[in-house]
N, C-alpha and C positions, 0 to 999 in steps of 0.2 A: 473496619477502620475506626471503630470506637465512636467518640463524640464527633459530630460533623464539624470539620474545620471550615471556616468561612472561605478558605482558599479554593474550595470546590464550587462555590456558588457562582453561577453564570450571571452576567449582566442581564437585566430584564428582557431586552430585545432578543437575546440568544437562548432563552429558556424554552424547553419544549412546551407546547400549549397543553394545559391539563385536559385530559379526556379526549383530545383530538388526535386521531391517527388516520392519515390518508394513506391507503394502500396503493402501491404503484400498480398501474394498469398499463399493459402494452410494452413492458420492458422487453427488448429483444432477447429471445432465447434461441441461441444458435447451436445447431447440431454439427459437431466437428467430424462426424464419421466419414464425410467425403474425402478427408485427408488421406484415408487409407487407400483410396482408389488410385491416387496419383494421376487422375485424369485432369487434363488442363482445363477443360470446361468446368468441371466440378470445382476446381480451385478458384477459377474466375468468379463463379457464382458466389462461393463462400466469401471471397475477398470483397465483393460488392456488398454482401449482407453486413460484413464487419465494418466496412467503410460507412455505410448508412447509419449503423449503430453509433460509431465514433462521432459522426457529424451531428446527429440529431439528439443523442442522449449523453454521450461521453462515457457511457458504461453499458455493459450487456452481460448476459449469463451464457455459459457454455455447458452443453451436455455431450456425452459420448466423446469425451476429451482424451481418453487413453490413459488417465491416471488410475492405477489399480486401487480399488476401494480399500484393500488391505493396508496399503501404504498410508492412506488417510486415517484409517482406524487406529493404526499404531501410534501415529504422532498425536492424535486426539487423546489416546489413553495416557501416554506419558505426560502430556500437558496437564491433564486432570490430576494425575498422581503428584506431579511436582507442585502445583498450586495448592494442593490439599495439605502440604507439609507445614509445620510451624514456621512462623516468620523468621526466627533465628536460623533455622536450617536453610531457608531460601536465601537469606542474606549472605551466606558463605560464598555465593557466586554473584554478588552484587556487581553491577557495572559502575563505571565512574568516568571522569573526563579523560583519563589516560587510555582506558580500554572500554569503549561503549558497547560491549557485548555482555550478555548475562542478565541477571534479574534486576528489576527496578519497580518501585511502587509510588514514585512521586513525580511522574512525568507531567509536564505542562504543555498545553496546546493553546495558542493565542494568549499566553500569560495567565491561563486559568488551569488549575490542577485537574487532571482527568481521574474519574472514578474507576481505576483499573490497576491491575498488576501486569507486568510484561516480562518476557524472557526472550532476548534477542540472540540469534545465531547467524553468523556470517557464512555465506555459501562458499566463497573462494577462500582457501586458507593458505597463508594469511591474506587478509584484505588490506591493501595499502591505501591510506587517505592522506590528504594534505592537512597541515596545520593552517588555520585561517590566515596567519601572517606569512605563510609560505616559508618559514624558517626551517621546518623539518617535516619529514614524512612520519606518519604513525602507522603501526601495524595493528590491525584488529585481529585478535586471536580468541577463539571460542573458549569459554569457561564451562566445563561440563560438571554438573552436580554428581555426587556419588549415588544419589537416590533421586529418581528411579534409575537403576543401572542401565536400562535399555534406551535412555534419553538420547545418547549420541547416535546409536545405530538407527533409531527411528527418524531422527532429524536428517541424517545424511541420506537415508533412502528416499525420504520425501523430497529433499532438495534436488536429487537426481531426476526424479519424475517431474517436478515443477520446471526444471530447466528445459526439458523436452517440450513441455506445453508452452512455455514462454517463447521459445524460439519459433515454434509453429505459429503462434499468434503474431509475433514480430514480423514474420515473413508475409503473413496475410495482410497485415497493416501496410507493409511496404508495397505489395501488389495493389492494394486499394488506393494508394496514392499515385499509382502509375509508375512506380519505381521497379527496379530489378528485385527479385525475391529476396536476395541476400544483401541488399543495399545497406541495411542497418546492423547486420550481424557483427561487423568488425568493431563496432563501438563497445562490444561486450567481451572483448578478449580478456581483459583483466578486470572483470566486473566488480562492482561494490554492492552486489545483491545481498539481501538478508531476509531471513524468516523471522517473524515475530509470533510468539505464542501470547495471546491476550486472555486475561481472566477478568471478568467484570462481576464483582460480588454483588449480592442484593443491596439495594441502596434505599435508605429510609427517606430520602428527599428526591424522588425521581423527577419532580417538576422543577427542581432548582439546579440540579447537577447534570453533567453528561459523562458518559463513559469515555468518549473522545469528543472534544469540541470541534466546531466547524473548521474544516481545512481542506486543502487540495493536496494531492500527493506530489512530491517534488520530483520523483523519478520518472522512468519511462512507462512502466505498466505495473499495476498491482493485481495479483490473482488471490482472491479471498475465498477461504473456506469458512462458512459460518454454521453454527449448530442450529438446532430446530427452534431455539428460543427467539432468535432474531433480535433486531435492534438497529440495524444499519438504516440510516435515512439519507437520501440524496436530494439535493436541491434541484427541483425540476426546472429545466431551461425555459419552458414556455411561460411559467407564471411565478417562479421563485418560491413555490410551496415546498415544504419538507415532506417527502413521501417515503414510506416504509418499504424496503425491499424484502418481501416475504421469502424466507428460505425455500429453495427448491431442492429436494433430496438429491445428493450426489452431484449437484451442479457447482460450478465456480462462478463467482462474480468477478468480472474483469473491469477495471477502470483505467482510462487513459490518464497518464500523469503529465505534469508540466513539460517534461522534456519532449514528449510527442507533440504537445501543443506548439512548442517552439520549432521543432523539426518540420512540422507540417505548415509552418507559417500561419497558424491559427485556423487552418481548415478543420482540424480536430481540436477540441478544447477540453482541458481537464475539468472535472466537475466537483463542486463543493459537496462534502458529505460530513456526517457526524454519527455518533452512536448514542442511542437512548439507553438509559439504565432501567432496571426492573426492580420493583420493591420486593418481589417474592422469589424470583428465580435468579440463579447465577447463570452467566453466559460465557461461552468460550468461542474464540474465533482465531483463525490462523492466516494472516496475510503474508504473501510472498512478494517482496518489493524488488522488482527487476530493474537494476540500475547499471549504467555503463561504467567504464573504467574511470578512475579518479582524474586522469589527465585529459579527459574529453573536454574539448571546447564546444559548448552547446550553442548552436545557431541555426537559423532556418536553412534547410538543405538547398544547395544551389539550383538543383533541378526544378524546385518549386517557387523560385523567385524570378521575377522578370519586371519589365517596365510597368505593366498593368498591375502587378502584384509585388510591390517592393518589399524588402525584408522588414519585418515588424519588430525585430529584436537585435540588440547588440550581442556579440558573442560573450559568453561567461564561462568561467572555469567550474565544472561540476564538482571537482574535489574540494575547492574552496567553499562553494555553495553548501555542500553536504556537511562539511566540518562546522560551518557557522550555524547551520540548522541543528546539528547534534548538540552543540554547546547550549542552545536555548532550551533543551530538554531538562537541563539541570537547574536553571535559575530563571527567576522572573526578570525579564529585561525591561528597560525603560522605554524601548522603542519597538516598533513593529518588527517582527522577524523578517529575515530576507525573503523576498518573493520575486517571481519572474517579472512582475510588472515594473520592478526597479530597473530592468534592462530593456524596456520598451523604447523603440526609436520614436 
């Protein structure tokens, strides 16, 4: 990225503390193999484990998740091949405000530029989203680079495997909230889910910049594959410290997004996280953002609201929310980006 642009520099209070890294201890590591048994008792135990993790941490890791290692290796390989290409080659599939899929290297989080390059792929083709002013619908259609030639097949195969895992997790979360297993599935009929390939180049100012600034995920669930370099930091609920989530081989990191926070009427809360950069090593990660249909009105689920626990949020349009968020990726805004707290009762 050449000379360091001041746009990358975080405000003093948001910079990583030099030389201080607190490694996370006790992060829930959940074994999903009981899913194969289809035993009701095993499912209930698993749902309780996941509920505890959502309530106490806002994120957890899963092993024995059923995603073939080969599918993960294939997408990892094409990601590395793509980001190794010259900038002019990658920019042939640049995303823009009209179609926010494809390559991008000037994304902003909280109005500060992130030290990373990304390539976005929508899972449902085409994915339909609202324009923020509701005047028109937009179709997001994937842009596939000519090189590497296997990019499309690797991404599509990985997306199919991630879908299975995402629905399994969604059903366990529904059970953990005392709902029917399939209570949340209908919201994802015309989903706006997408996969992001992240590339974090080595950074000469790792104490001033971040790969991704502090944020919470706006969707329902995020399923993250990170490489062995690591860099994901989560804000610990108990004391507000930033703690490093050490990579566990072949595990996925799951975090609860804002939509589940609203659906659960704040029983579960999305957690703030960020990505540290490394002065020596490049890092790759692949998040799968599991999001409902654009026409979904997000509000606390009626089964979880009563006189003792009144609704904490007004309904909001997910499509409109998503479009407003995507617009802020392209430009520095004069105001805080749209957040779910704007809809608090």
